[in-house]
C-alpha positions in Angstrom: -17.8 2.1 -6.0 -18.5 5.5 -7.4 -16.0 8.3 -7.6 -17.9 10.2 -4.9 -17.5 7.3 -2.5 -13.8 7.1 -3.3 -13.3 10.8 -2.6 -15.3 10.4 0.7 -13.0 7.5 1.7 -10.0 9.7 1.0 -11.3 12.3 3.4 -12.2 9.7 6.1 -9.9 10.0 9.1 -10.2 6.3 9.8 -8.7 5.6 6.4 -5.6 7.8 6.8 -3.5 5.3 4.9 -5.5 5.8 1.7 -4.5 9.4 0.9 -0.9 8.7 1.8 -0.9 5.8 -0.6 -2.4 8.0 -3.3 0.2 10.7 -2.7 3.1 8.3 -2.8 1.7 6.5 -5.9 1.3 9.8 -7.8 4.6 11.3 -6.7 6.5 8.1 -7.6 4.7 7.8 -10.9 5.6 11.4 -11.9 9.3 10.9 -11.0 9.4 7.5 -12.8 7.8 9.0 -15.8 10.4 11.7 -16.2 13.4 9.4 -15.5 11.9 6.7 -17.6 12.2 8.9 -20.7 16.0 8.6 -20.5 15.7 4.9 -19.9 13.5 4.5 -23.0 15.8 6.7 -25.2 18.9 4.8 -24.2 17.3 1.4 -24.4 18.4 0.6 -20.8 15.2 -1.2 -19.6 17.4 -4.1 -18.4 19.3 -1.6 -16.1 16.0 -0.5 -14.6 15.1 -4.2 -13.9 18.5 -4.8 -12.3 18.2 -1.8 -10.1 14.7 -2.9 -9.1 16.1 -6.2 -7.9 19.3 -4.6 -6.5 17.4 -2.6 -3.9 16.0 -5.7 -2.3 19.0 -6.4 0.0 18.8 -2.9 1.5 15.0 -3.3 2.0 15.6 -6.6 3.7 18.2 -5.2 6.1 16.0 -2.2 6.9 13.1 -4.5 7.6 15.2 -6.7 9.9 16.6 -3.6 11.8 13.2 -1.9 11.8 14.5 1.0 9.8 13.3 3.0 6.8 12.7 0.8 3.8 13.1 3.7 1.4 16.5 4.7 2.8 17.7 1.1 3.0 16.6 0.4 -0.5 18.3 3.6 -1.8 21.6 2.7 -0.1 21.6 -0.8 -1.7 20.5 0.4 -5.1 23.1 3.2 -5.3 25.8 0.8 -4.3 24.8 -1.7 -6.9 24.5 1.0 -9.6 28.0 2.2 -8.8 29.3 -1.4 -9.1 27.6 -1.8 -12.4 29.0 1.4 -13.8 32.5 0.5 -12.7 32.5 -3.1 -13.9 30.9 -2.1 -17.2 34.0 -0.1 -18.1 35.8 -3.4 -18.7 35.2 -4.0 -22.4 35.9 -7.7 -22.0 32.6 -8.3 -20.4 29.6 -6.5 -21.9 27.3 -4.3 -19.9 24.3 -6.5 -20.0 26.3 -9.4 -18.6 27.5 -7.3 -15.7 23.9 -6.2 -15.0 22.7 -9.8 -15.1 25.3 -10.9 -12.6 24.5 -8.1 -10.1 20.7 -8.5 -10.7 20.4 -12.1 -9.5 23.2 -11.8 -6.9 21.6 -8.8 -5.2 18.1 -10.3 -5.3 19.4 -13.6 -3.9 21.2 -11.8 -1.1 18.0 -10.0 -0.2 16.0 -13.2 0.0 18.7 -14.8 2.3 18.7 -11.7 4.6 14.9 -11.4 4.9 14.5 -15.1 5.5 16.2 -14.7 8.8 13.5 -12.4 10.1 10.5 -14.0 11.8 7.2 -13.9 9.8 9.1 -12.9 6.7 6.6 -14.6 4.3 4.0 -11.9 4.5 6.5 -9.1 4.4 8.2 -10.7 1.4 4.8 -10.6 -0.5 4.4 -7.0 0.4 7.8 -6.1 -0.9 7.3 -8.0 -4.1 3.8 -6.9 -5.0 3.3 -3.6 -3.0 0.7 -2.6 -0.5 -1.2 0.6 0.4 -1.3 -0.1 4.1 1.4 0.4 6.7 3.0 3.5 5.0 4.6 5.6 7.8 4.5 9.4 7.6 8.3 9.7 7.4 8.3 7.8 4.1 5.8 10.3 2.7 8.3 13.1 3.4 11.3 11.0 2.2 9.5 10.3 -1.1 8.6 13.9 -1.6 12.1 15.1 -0.8 13.7 12.5 -3.0 11.4 13.3 -5.8 12.3 17.0 -5.7 16.0 16.1 -5.7 15.6 13.8 -8.7 13.6 16.4 -10.7 16.2 19.1 -9.8 19.1 17.0 -11.1 17.2 16.1 -14.2 16.6 19.7 -14.9 20.2 20.6 -14.3 21.7 17.8 -16.4 19.0 17.4 -19.1 21.2 18.3 -22.1 24.1 16.1 -21.0 21.7 13.1 -20.4 20.2 13.5 -23.8 23.6 13.6 -25.5 24.8 10.5 -23.7 21.6 8.6 -24.3 21.7 9.4 -28.1 25.4 9.0 -28.8 27.9 8.0 -26.1 31.0 8.1 -28.4 30.1 11.6 -29.7 29.5 12.8 -26.1 32.9 11.4 -25.1 34.6 13.2 -28.0 32.8 16.4 -27.0 34.5 16.2 -23.6 31.5 15.2 -21.5 32.2 13.0 -18.5 30.3 10.0 -19.7 31.3 7.7 -16.9 30.1 10.1 -14.2 26.9 10.9 -16.1 26.2 7.2 -16.3 26.6 7.0 -12.5 24.3 9.9 -11.9 21.7 8.4 -14.2 22.0 5.0 -12.6 21.5 6.7 -9.2 18.5 8.6 -10.4 16.9 5.4 -11.8 17.6 3.7 -8.4 16.0 6.5 -6.4 13.0 6.5 -8.8 12.6 2.8 -8.3 13.0 2.9 -4.5 10.3 5.5 -3.9 7.9 3.5 -6.0 8.3 0.2 -4.0 5.8 1.1 -1.4 2.7 0.9 -3.6 3.9 -0.9 -6.7 6.2 -3.6 -5.4 9.6 -4.8 -6.4 8.4 -7.1 -9.2 6.2 -4.5 -11.0 8.1 -1.3 -10.5 9.9 -1.6 -13.8 6.6 -1.1 -15.6 6.1 2.2 -13.9 9.5 3.3 -15.1 9.1 2.1 -18.7 5.4 2.0 -19.7 4.4 5.7 -19.3 7.6 6.8 -21.1 7.1 4.3 -23.9 3.5 5.4 -24.4 4.6 9.0 -24.5 7.2 8.1 -27.1 4.4 6.8 -29.3 2.4 10.0 -28.9 5.1 12.6 -29.9 8.4 13.0 -31.7 9.5 15.9 -29.4 11.5 15.0 -26.3 10.2 18.0 -24.3 6.6 17.0 -25.0 7.5 13.4 -24.2 8.9 14.3 -20.8 5.7 16.2 -20.0 3.4 13.4 -21.2 5.1 10.6 -19.4 4.6 11.9 -15.9 1.0 12.8 -16.8 0.4 9.2 -18.0 2.1 7.8 -14.9 0.1 10.0 -12.5 -3.2 9.2 -14.2 -2.4 5.5 -14.1 -1.6 5.7 -10.4 -4.8 7.6 -9.6 -7.1 5.4 -11.7 -5.3 2.2 -10.7 -5.7 3.0 -7.0 -9.4 3.9 -7.5 -10.0 0.6 -9.3 -8.0 -1.3 -6.7 -10.0 0.2 -3.8 -13.3 -0.4 -5.6 -12.8 -4.0 -6.6 -10.3 -5.2 -3.9 -7.5 -6.0 -6.3 -3.7 -5.7 -5.7 -2.9 -2.0 -6.1 0.5 -2.5 -7.8 -0.9 -4.8 -10.4 -3.9 -2.6 -11.1 -1.8 0.5 -11.6 0.4 -1.4 -14.0 -2.6 -2.7 -15.9 -4.0 0.8 -16.3 -0.6 2.0 -17.6 -0.4 -0.9 -20.0 -3.9 -0.2 -21.3 -2.8 3.4 -22.0 0.3 2.1 -23.9 -1.8 -0.2 -26.0 -4.2 2.6 -26.8 -1.3 4.8 -27.9 0.1 1.9 -29.9 -3.1 1.7 -31.8 -4.4 5.3 -31.9 -1.3 7.6 -31.7 -1.7 10.5 -34.1 1.4 9.7 -36.2 2.7 6.3 -35.1 -0.5 4.4 -34.2 -1.1 1.2 -36.1 -4.8 2.0 -36.9 -4.0 5.6 -37.6 -1.4 4.7 -40.1 -3.8 2.3 -41.9 -6.5 4.9 -41.9 -4.1 7.5 -43.3 -3.0 5.2 -46.1 -6.6 4.4 -47.0 -7.5 8.1 -47.0 -4.5 8.8 -49.3 -5.6 6.2 -51.8 -9.2 7.3 -52.1 -8.7 10.7 -53.7 -6.5 9.0 -56.4 -9.3 6.6 -57.2 -11.8 9.5 -57.5 -9.7 11.5 -59.8 -8.9 8.6 -62.2 -10.9 9.0 -65.4 -13.5 6.4 -66.0 -12.9 4.1 -69.0 -14.8 5.1 -72.2 -17.1 2.6 -74.0 -15.9 1.0 -77.3 -17.7 2.9 -80.0 -16.8 0.3 -82.6 -19.1 -2.2 -80.9 -22.2 -0.3 -79.9 -24.1 -3.6 -79.3 -21.9 -4.3 -76.3 -23.1 -2.2 -73.4 -20.2 -3.0 -71.1 -17.2 -0.8 -71.3 -14.0 -2.4 -72.6 -10.8 -1.6 -70.9 -7.8 -1.6 -73.3 
C-alpha cells in the first residue's frame, strides 16, 4: 500500500477507527518517550515491566463491568505503584524483589478476574497484544488529557526527577522528598503505560517506554536533547509502524515495536559519538594520518647492490 492510499484510508469515514488509533499511538508514544528518559537514566526498566503487568487487574475489572479500560488500568497501576514504593522502603527486602512479587501477583489476579467473563479469550489476546479497532471516543479524550497532565508534571518536577535518578542519597541529603518523588515517578510511569495499552498491548508496552529513550541516549550526551529526541523517535515509530501494519496486515503493537527496535539498532551502529561503526571509523581515520606522516625508511647505501630498503 502506498502512502497516498494510507492517507486516503485515514480520511475515509468508514474507517473512523484508523485515525483514532493513529492519534492514540502517537500521543502515547510521545508521553512514553518523555517518561522513559527517567526510566533509562535510573535503570528502572524492571519497574516499567512490573507496572505494565500491574495494570492488568484493573483492565480486567473494567472489562467485566463494561467500564473504561484506561481508567481501570490507571487505578490498578497507581495502587500497585504505591505498594511497591511503600514496601521498597524496607531495606531487608530489595526493591527488585518487591517489584517481582507484585508483578506476578497482579498479573495472576488479572487473569483470574477476566477468566470469569464470557468470551474472555479474544479479549485477553487484545489486551496482551493490542488492537486498533474498538477504541471508543472517550478513551481518545482520556488519553489526551492524561498525556497533558503527565507532561505538565514532568515539566514542573524535571530537576527533582533528574537529581533522584542520578544520585538518590545526595538528593536525600539535599532535603528532597525522595520517597514522594519516587511515588510520583511510579504514577507517571503507570499512566504512560496505561494510555499505551490500546494499541501496543500489555506485553509489548515496555518497549515503547524503553526503546525510544535508549535510542535517544545513544544519539546525544545532553539530557535536554535526549528528552526531545525520545518522543520524536516514539512518534515516528508509531506512525511508521501503524502504516506498515495496515499495509501488510500485521499486528499493530508488534510492528510498532519492531520499527522502534530497528531505530535503536541503527543508533547503536551509527550514532555520531557512541555508534559501534562510527567509533571504528573514527579510530581508523585517526591512525591514517600518523601512517602518512611517518618518514619512509632510507636504503642502505653501504650495499647498493641490494635494491630493497633495509629497516634497522
